C-alpha positions as CSV (number, residue, x, y, z in Angstrom):
1,X,114.8,-108.1,-5.4
2,X,114.7,-112.6,-5.0
3,X,115.7,-114.1,-1.3
4,X,117.1,-117.1,0.5
5,X,115.6,-117.4,4.1
6,X,117.5,-119.8,6.1
7,X,116.0,-122.1,8.4
8,X,117.4,-122.3,12.2
9,X,121.3,-122.7,12.0
10,X,122.4,-123.3,15.6
11,X,126.0,-122.9,14.8
12,X,125.6,-125.9,12.2
13,X,128.0,-124.2,9.5
14,X,129.2,-127.1,7.2
15,X,125.3,-127.7,6.3
16,X,124.4,-123.8,5.7
17,X,127.9,-123.7,3.4
18,X,126.6,-126.7,1.4
19,X,123.0,-125.0,1.9
20,X,123.7,-122.0,0.2
21,X,126.3,-123.5,-2.1
22,X,123.0,-125.6,-3.5
23,X,121.3,-122.1,-3.9
24,X,124.0,-121.0,-6.4
25,X,126.1,-119.1,-3.7
26,X,129.6,-119.2,-4.1
27,X,132.1,-118.9,-1.3
28,X,134.9,-117.4,-3.3
29,X,135.7,-114.3,-0.9
30,X,134.8,-116.3,2.7
31,X,131.2,-115.1,2.7
32,X,128.7,-116.3,0.5
33,X,127.6,-114.4,-3.0
34,X,124.9,-115.0,-5.4
35,X,125.9,-114.1,-9.0
36,X,122.3,-113.0,-10.0
37,X,122.7,-110.9,-6.3
38,X,120.1,-112.7,-4.3
39,X,119.9,-112.0,-0.9
40,X,120.2,-114.1,2.2
41,X,117.2,-113.2,5.2
42,X,118.0,-115.5,8.1
43,X,115.2,-116.6,10.4
44,X,117.4,-116.3,13.9
45,X,119.0,-118.8,15.8
46,X,122.4,-118.8,14.2
47,X,123.9,-120.1,17.6
48,X,123.8,-122.4,20.8
49,X,123.7,-126.5,20.5
50,X,125.8,-126.8,16.7
51,X,129.5,-126.7,16.8
52,X,130.2,-123.4,15.0
53,X,128.0,-120.7,16.6
54,X,131.0,-118.4,16.7
55,X,131.8,-118.5,12.9
56,X,127.8,-118.0,12.2
57,X,128.2,-114.6,14.2
58,X,130.9,-113.8,12.3
59,X,129.4,-114.6,9.2
60,X,125.8,-113.2,9.5
61,X,127.8,-109.7,10.7
62,X,129.4,-110.1,7.7
63,X,126.5,-110.1,5.9
64,X,124.3,-108.1,7.9
65,X,126.2,-104.9,8.6
66,X,129.4,-104.7,6.9
67,X,128.5,-105.5,3.5
68,X,125.0,-104.7,4.2
69,X,123.7,-107.7,1.3
70,X,121.5,-109.7,4.2
71,X,118.6,-109.4,6.6
72,X,118.9,-110.9,10.1
73,X,116.1,-111.3,12.3
74,X,117.1,-112.7,15.7
75,X,115.9,-115.3,17.4
76,X,114.9,-116.6,21.4
77,X,118.3,-118.1,21.5
78,X,119.9,-115.1,20.2
79,X,118.5,-112.8,22.6
80,X,119.7,-114.9,25.2
81,X,123.0,-114.7,24.3
82,X,122.4,-111.0,23.6
83,X,121.6,-110.7,27.3
84,X,124.5,-113.0,28.4
85,X,127.2,-110.5,26.7
86,X,125.4,-107.9,28.2
87,X,126.3,-109.5,31.6
88,X,122.9,-110.0,32.7
89,X,122.0,-113.3,34.8
90,X,120.6,-115.6,32.1
91,X,120.9,-119.9,32.3
92,X,123.7,-121.1,30.6
93,X,122.0,-124.4,29.6
94,X,119.3,-125.1,26.8
95,X,122.1,-124.9,24.1
96,X,123.5,-121.4,25.6
97,X,126.4,-123.5,27.2
98,X,128.1,-125.1,23.6
99,X,128.3,-121.5,22.6
100,X,129.7,-119.7,26.1
101,X,131.9,-122.5,26.1
102,X,133.7,-121.4,22.4
103,X,133.6,-118.4,23.7
104,X,135.5,-119.1,26.6
105,X,137.7,-120.7,25.1
106,X,138.9,-117.4,23.0
107,X,141.9,-115.4,24.1
108,X,140.7,-112.2,25.9
109,X,141.2,-109.5,22.7
110,X,139.2,-112.2,20.7
111,X,136.3,-112.5,23.2
112,X,135.8,-108.7,23.1
113,X,135.6,-108.4,19.2
114,X,133.0,-111.4,19.1
115,X,130.9,-109.4,21.7
116,X,130.8,-106.4,20.2
117,X,129.8,-108.1,16.7
118,X,126.9,-109.7,18.4
119,X,125.8,-106.9,20.2
120,X,125.9,-104.4,17.2
121,X,124.0,-107.3,15.1
122,X,121.1,-108.2,17.9
123,X,120.9,-104.0,18.3
124,X,120.9,-102.8,14.8
125,X,118.2,-105.5,13.4
126,X,114.6,-105.3,13.9
127,X,112.8,-107.7,15.4
128,X,111.3,-109.2,12.0
129,X,111.8,-107.8,8.6
130,X,108.7,-106.8,6.2
131,X,110.4,-107.6,2.4
132,X,109.0,-106.7,-1.4
133,X,106.9,-104.3,-0.5
134,X,104.8,-106.1,2.3
135,X,104.6,-109.0,0.6
136,X,107.4,-111.3,2.4
137,X,108.0,-110.9,6.6
138,X,110.6,-113.0,7.6
139,X,111.1,-113.6,11.4
140,X,112.1,-116.1,13.8
141,X,108.8,-117.7,16.0
142,X,106.1,-116.2,13.1
143,X,104.1,-112.8,13.8
144,X,100.2,-112.4,13.8
145,X,98.7,-110.6,10.4
146,X,97.5,-107.5,13.5
147,X,100.5,-107.3,14.7
148,X,103.2,-106.6,11.7
149,X,103.9,-102.9,11.9
150,X,104.3,-103.4,15.8
151,X,107.4,-103.3,17.8
152,X,106.0,-103.9,20.9
153,X,106.8,-106.1,23.9
154,X,103.9,-108.2,23.0
155,X,105.0,-108.3,19.3
156,X,108.6,-109.0,20.8
157,X,106.9,-112.0,23.0
158,X,105.3,-113.3,19.8
159,X,108.0,-113.1,17.2
160,X,111.1,-114.7,20.3
161,X,108.7,-117.5,21.3
162,X,105.8,-118.0,19.0
163,X,102.3,-118.1,20.5
164,X,102.7,-119.2,24.3
165,X,100.2,-120.3,26.3
166,X,102.3,-120.0,29.8
167,X,101.6,-123.6,30.0
168,X,105.3,-126.1,29.7
169,X,105.2,-129.5,27.8
170,X,106.9,-132.3,30.4
171,X,110.6,-131.4,29.0
172,X,110.1,-128.1,29.7
173,X,109.8,-126.6,26.7
174,X,106.6,-123.9,26.6
175,X,103.2,-125.1,25.2
176,X,102.5,-123.0,22.0
177,X,99.3,-122.1,20.0
178,X,99.4,-123.2,16.2
179,X,99.0,-119.2,14.9
180,X,99.8,-120.1,11.5
181,X,95.7,-121.8,11.1
182,X,94.2,-118.4,12.3
183,X,96.8,-116.3,10.0
184,X,94.7,-114.9,7.0
185,X,97.1,-111.8,5.7
186,X,98.3,-111.8,2.2
187,X,101.8,-111.7,3.0
188,X,103.8,-114.4,3.2
189,X,105.5,-115.2,6.5
190,X,108.8,-117.6,6.6
191,X,109.3,-118.3,10.0
192,X,110.9,-121.5,12.1
193,X,111.6,-121.8,15.9
194,X,110.0,-124.9,16.0
195,X,111.1,-128.0,14.5
196,X,109.1,-129.9,12.1
197,X,110.2,-132.8,9.9
198,X,109.7,-131.0,6.6
199,X,108.7,-127.6,5.9
200,X,105.4,-126.9,6.6
201,X,103.3,-124.4,4.5
202,X,99.8,-123.5,6.2
203,X,97.7,-120.6,4.5
204,X,100.6,-117.9,3.7
205,X,103.0,-118.9,6.3
206,X,106.1,-121.1,6.0
207,X,108.0,-123.0,9.3
208,X,111.5,-123.5,7.4
209,X,112.9,-125.1,10.8
210,X,113.7,-128.8,9.8
211,X,116.0,-129.1,13.1
212,X,119.5,-129.2,11.4
213,X,120.9,-129.3,14.9
214,X,118.6,-132.3,16.1
215,X,119.8,-134.2,13.1
216,X,117.3,-133.3,10.6
217,X,117.8,-130.8,7.7
218,X,118.7,-127.4,7.0
219,X,116.3,-125.6,4.3
220,X,116.3,-122.5,2.6
221,X,113.3,-120.9,0.9
222,X,113.5,-119.4,-2.3
223,X,111.5,-116.4,-3.1
224,X,109.5,-115.4,-4.8
225,X,109.8,-118.6,-6.3
226,X,108.5,-120.2,-3.1
227,X,110.7,-123.5,-3.5
228,X,112.6,-124.9,-0.6
229,X,116.1,-126.8,-0.9
230,X,117.1,-129.1,2.0
231,X,120.7,-130.6,2.9
232,X,120.8,-133.3,5.1
233,X,122.4,-132.9,8.7
234,X,125.6,-133.7,10.5
235,X,124.2,-134.1,13.8
236,X,122.4,-136.8,15.3
237,X,118.9,-137.5,15.2
238,X,116.5,-136.2,18.2
239,X,112.9,-137.5,17.8
240,X,111.7,-135.6,20.5
241,X,112.6,-132.5,19.2
242,X,110.2,-132.4,16.2
243,X,107.2,-132.1,18.0
244,X,103.7,-131.8,16.3
245,X,101.7,-128.3,17.1
246,X,98.4,-129.7,15.9
């Protein structure tokens, strides 16, 4: 099987449509379908900050749960939205407010449909996907070699938030170690979470979050070809979001 792994979309539907078309997908049915049966894999954070979070939920739910033709690994924003939909107390900030505003603008009946779809999508998706007989791992913020095959709390924290130190930057975002520099595995780890201006290849890892929602690009990685394709963002450029983790 051949895959196209898509970086953090954050509600950037227009960029997602443009990118998938460039990757050869047809949208005739209202969903991206590849004539050669390539499958999409999402590194999470499909919602928040961008303009079309709820439409992205519908598309990914349809592809992953209804058609069973794609893969989705939840991100930290997905986890927070999941907790919000469960009625838990979460801070409606850091991007969640845009998704909540879209949600609250819907009639109650439509709210319940979206809520159920996202809860089902989240609950039925693993923390990360091991594909191509173990040669490819798709996850949100990365994964250590010794964590592959595990799904305990420590692994959950790592794949959702990265290798966090417990410290925070002045803007409140967590300080993260550059786990990719120490990765020695043979499997390709394809992930997002930390915006970089260009796809970042380190050892057998690729960060494809090129900050679409911050005015960068939306990037897809073609596997096993290991080629990246990016489309420019329509959003305003926010340079401070592209923090180096070196």
